[in-house]
Backbone as CSV, one residue per row, in Angstrom:
resi,resn,N_x,N_y,N_z,CA_x,CA_y,CA_z,C_x,C_y,C_z
1,MET,186.278,85.248,124.914,187.034,84.085,124.484,188.533,84.366,124.506
2,LEU,188.944,85.534,124.042,190.347,85.904,124.023,190.916,85.974,125.438
3,GLU,190.109,86.469,126.381,190.540,86.540,127.772,190.792,85.145,128.330
4,PHE,189.928,84.207,127.995,190.068,82.834,128.460,191.378,82.220,127.948
5,VAL,191.674,82.407,126.690,192.900,81.879,126.087,194.121,82.533,126.730
6,LEU,194.058,83.832,126.970,195.163,84.552,127.590,195.406,84.058,129.019
7,VAL,194.331,83.899,129.787,194.453,83.392,131.162,195.014,81.975,131.140
8,LEU,194.563,81.149,130.236,195.041,79.785,130.112,196.526,79.758,129.762
9,ALA,196.969,80.619,128.879,198.377,80.684,128.489,199.248,81.134,129.668
10,VAL,198.788,82.155,130.403,199.539,82.639,131.564,199.610,81.544,132.621
11,LEU,198.515,80.851,132.842,198.485,79.752,133.811,199.437,78.632,133.404
12,ALA,199.468,78.284,132.137,200.361,77.227,131.648,201.827,77.609,131.853
13,VAL,202.158,78.870,131.555,203.537,79.336,131.755,203.891,79.304,133.235
14,ALA,202.983,79.729,134.100,203.237,79.729,135.542,203.459,78.304,136.055
15,VAL,202.631,77.384,135.631,202.788,75.985,136.049,204.113,75.434,135.555
16,TRP,204.471,75.739,134.333,205.738,75.251,133.772,206.929,75.795,134.571
17,LEU,206.888,77.093,134.925,207.981,77.691,135.692,208.065,77.131,137.107
18,VAL,206.938,76.942,137.751,206.919,76.450,139.127,207.381,74.996,139.197
19,THR,207.011,74.184,138.230,207.367,72.765,138.272,208.741,72.473,137.676
20,GLY,209.434,73.477,137.165,210.758,73.276,136.573,211.745,72.590,137.501
21,PRO,211.919,73.094,138.730,212.858,72.428,139.639,212.456,70.992,139.969
22,LEU,211.166,70.734,140.037,210.710,69.375,140.316,211.039,68.427,139.164
23,ARG,210.904,68.931,137.949,211.232,68.091,136.788,212.711,67.751,136.779
24,GLU,213.560,68.700,137.121,215.008,68.468,137.109,215.459,67.639,138.298
25,ALA,214.769,67.739,139.430,215.179,67.027,140.646,215.003,65.523,140.504
26,GLY,214.078,65.077,139.695,213.823,63.649,139.554,214.970,62.901,138.902
27,THR,215.642,63.497,137.956,216.740,62.841,137.267,217.924,63.792,137.210
28,PRO,219.059,63.375,137.805,220.228,64.260,137.744,220.663,64.470,136.301
29,ARG,221.094,65.658,136.026,221.554,65.955,134.673,222.806,65.156,134.372
30,LEU,223.008,64.881,133.110,224.163,64.116,132.668,225.459,64.788,133.097
31,ASP,225.510,66.116,133.010,226.717,66.839,133.398,227.071,66.570,134.853
32,GLU,226.068,66.512,135.714,226.309,66.262,137.138,226.864,64.862,137.345
33,ARG,226.316,63.885,136.643,226.815,62.510,136.772,228.242,62.404,136.277
34,VAL,228.538,63.059,135.181,229.898,63.034,134.636,230.857,63.725,135.597
35,ARG,230.434,64.841,136.193,231.283,65.557,137.138,231.599,64.686,138.354
36,ARG,230.575,63.995,138.863,230.811,63.097,140.005,231.740,61.961,139.619
37,ALA,231.586,61.410,138.428,232.477,60.339,137.976,233.902,60.853,137.838
38,GLN,234.071,62.090,137.349,235.413,62.663,137.223,236.053,62.868,138.597
39,GLU,235.247,63.291,139.579,235.766,63.430,140.941,236.191,62.085,141.488
40,GLN,235.410,61.048,141.192,235.756,59.712,141.647,237.045,59.239,140.980
41,VAL,237.216,59.543,139.690,238.452,59.186,138.989,239.647,59.841,139.678
42,GLU,239.520,61.129,139.988,240.618,61.835,140.646,240.942,61.219,142.003
43,ASP,239.895,60.883,142.769,240.097,60.256,144.071,240.790,58.901,143.932
44,LEU,240.334,58.102,142.979,240.919,56.776,142.788,242.349,56.854,142.268
45,GLU,242.642,57.845,141.436,244.022,58.018,140.980,244.941,58.353,142.155
46,ALA,244.453,59.177,143.079,245.245,59.501,144.274,245.430,58.264,145.141
47,ARG,244.380,57.458,145.281,244.491,56.217,146.054,245.474,55.247,145.405
48,ARG,245.427,55.179,144.070,246.349,54.303,143.346,247.796,54.706,143.618
49,GLU,248.083,55.989,143.506,249.450,56.464,143.750,249.881,56.192,145.185
50,ALA,248.976,56.378,146.138,249.298,56.095,147.543,249.587,54.607,147.736
51,LYS,248.810,53.763,147.067,249.020,52.315,147.198,250.346,51.911,146.573
52,TYR,250.693,52.510,145.431,251.991,52.241,144.818,253.127,52.639,145.756
53,ARG,252.962,53.774,146.464,253.979,54.194,147.436,254.105,53.176,148.560
54,GLU,252.959,52.657,149.030,252.992,51.645,150.079,253.747,50.400,149.614
55,ILE,253.520,49.982,148.369,254.213,48.807,147.830,255.714,49.065,147.774
56,ARG,256.091,50.249,147.277,257.528,50.584,147.211,258.147,50.666,148.599
57,ASP,257.396,51.238,149.555,257.910,51.325,150.926,258.113,49.941,151.527
58,ALA,257.183,49.036,151.275,257.311,47.670,151.795,258.526,46.982,151.170
59,GLU,258.743,47.202,149.866,259.914,46.617,149.208,261.205,47.164,149.815
60,LEU,261.234,48.462,150.079,262.409,49.074,150.693,262.618,48.528,152.106
61,ASP,261.553,48.421,152.878,261.660,47.861,154.228,262.213,46.442,154.183
62,HIS,261.824,45.674,153.197,262.342,44.311,153.059,263.835,44.330,152.720
63,ARG,264.210,45.202,151.789,265.620,45.270,151.378,266.544,45.695,152.512
64,VAL,266.063,46.601,153.369,266.929,47.074,154.462,266.801,46.218,155.707
65,GLY,265.976,45.190,155.655,265.895,44.235,156.754,264.817,44.507,157.786
66,LYS,263.970,45.465,157.554,262.892,45.742,158.511,261.792,44.695,158.451
67,LEU,261.643,44.051,157.299,260.636,42.997,157.117,261.318,41.706,156.708
68,SER,260.884,40.608,157.317,261.395,39.300,156.892,260.794,38.969,155.532
69,GLU,261.340,37.947,154.893,260.823,37.515,153.589,259.342,37.163,153.695
70,GLU,258.988,36.428,154.741,257.602,36.001,154.919,256.675,37.198,155.166
71,GLU,257.103,38.124,156.020,256.293,39.313,156.291,256.112,40.145,155.024
72,TRP,257.211,40.301,154.293,257.148,41.106,153.082,256.227,40.468,152.047
73,ARG,256.357,39.163,151.830,255.493,38.497,150.846,254.013,38.632,151.212
74,SER,253.700,38.474,152.481,252.319,38.595,152.934,251.806,40.021,152.721
75,GLN,252.607,40.989,153.128,252.213,42.390,152.972,252.128,42.773,151.496
76,ASP,253.084,42.315,150.702,253.090,42.628,149.271,251.855,42.066,148.581
77,ARG,251.505,40.837,148.931,250.325,40.202,148.339,249.059,41.012,148.666
78,ALA,248.918,41.423,149.914,247.738,42.184,150.331,247.710,43.555,149.645
79,LEU,248.843,44.237,149.605,248.903,45.558,148.987,248.593,45.488,147.498
80,ARG,249.128,44.490,146.828,248.877,44.360,145.391,247.418,44.007,145.108
81,ALA,246.802,43.217,145.974,245.373,42.903,145.804,244.539,44.177,145.960
82,GLU,244.909,45.016,146.925,244.207,46.284,147.100,244.416,47.188,145.885
83,ALA,245.629,47.183,145.342,245.918,48.008,144.158,245.095,47.549,142.958
84,VAL,244.961,46.252,142.795,244.167,45.715,141.678,242.711,46.151,141.812
85,GLU,242.178,46.116,143.026,240.797,46.539,143.235,240.639,48.022,142.913
86,ILE,241.597,48.837,143.304,241.552,50.267,142.981,241.586,50.459,141.471
87,LEU,242.431,49.702,140.778,242.519,49.812,139.319,241.205,49.422,138.650
88,ARG,240.549,48.392,139.158,239.249,47.979,138.602,238.220,49.092,138.774
89,ARG,238.175,49.664,139.975,237.231,50.747,140.237,237.554,51.973,139.384
90,LEU,238.847,52.223,139.173,239.269,53.351,138.355,238.820,53.166,136.911
91,ASP,238.993,51.981,136.376,238.529,51.695,135.013,237.027,51.916,134.884
92,SER,236.288,51.446,135.869,234.834,51.597,135.853,234.437,53.070,135.910
93,ALA,235.092,53.841,136.760,234.784,55.274,136.870,235.145,56.003,135.583
94,ARG,236.253,55.630,134.969,236.652,56.280,133.709,235.647,56.009,132.600
95,GLU,235.051,54.837,132.588,234.044,54.523,131.580,232.829,55.444,131.724
96,ARG,232.497,55.829,132.960,231.341,56.693,133.182,231.606,58.147,132.806
97,THR,232.877,58.537,132.651,233.179,59.922,132.283,233.119,60.128,130.791
98,GLY,233.092,59.060,130.024,233.063,59.185,128.568,234.465,59.271,128.014
99,PRO,234.578,59.456,126.700,235.907,59.503,126.075,236.681,60.734,126.530
100,GLU,237.996,60.534,126.689,238.860,61.650,127.089,239.117,62.549,125.892
101,PRO,239.111,63.873,126.112,239.363,64.790,124.996,240.797,64.670,124.517
102,GLY,240.998,64.947,123.265,242.358,64.968,122.758,242.549,63.957,121.764
């Protein structure tokens, strides 16, 4: 009887160890999801800064005469719409990272 219990215990431990990666593969760990969200935040922050530079460059081009009023207004409207979309996505990504420390 003792041998049976011992074999059963060893078998249970072996099954638990072998199926460990399968159990974890089904659902990503919270840390992994948070890490991916943080990477997305960093990417979106870089995109936001690049878009702000584009807006400033367009304003400068307008001031120095490279863009007409109509061209500048059209370009400015499009750039600002893109910036707003980036900001929305950034807010959403920040919500997935949880509260900021500090």
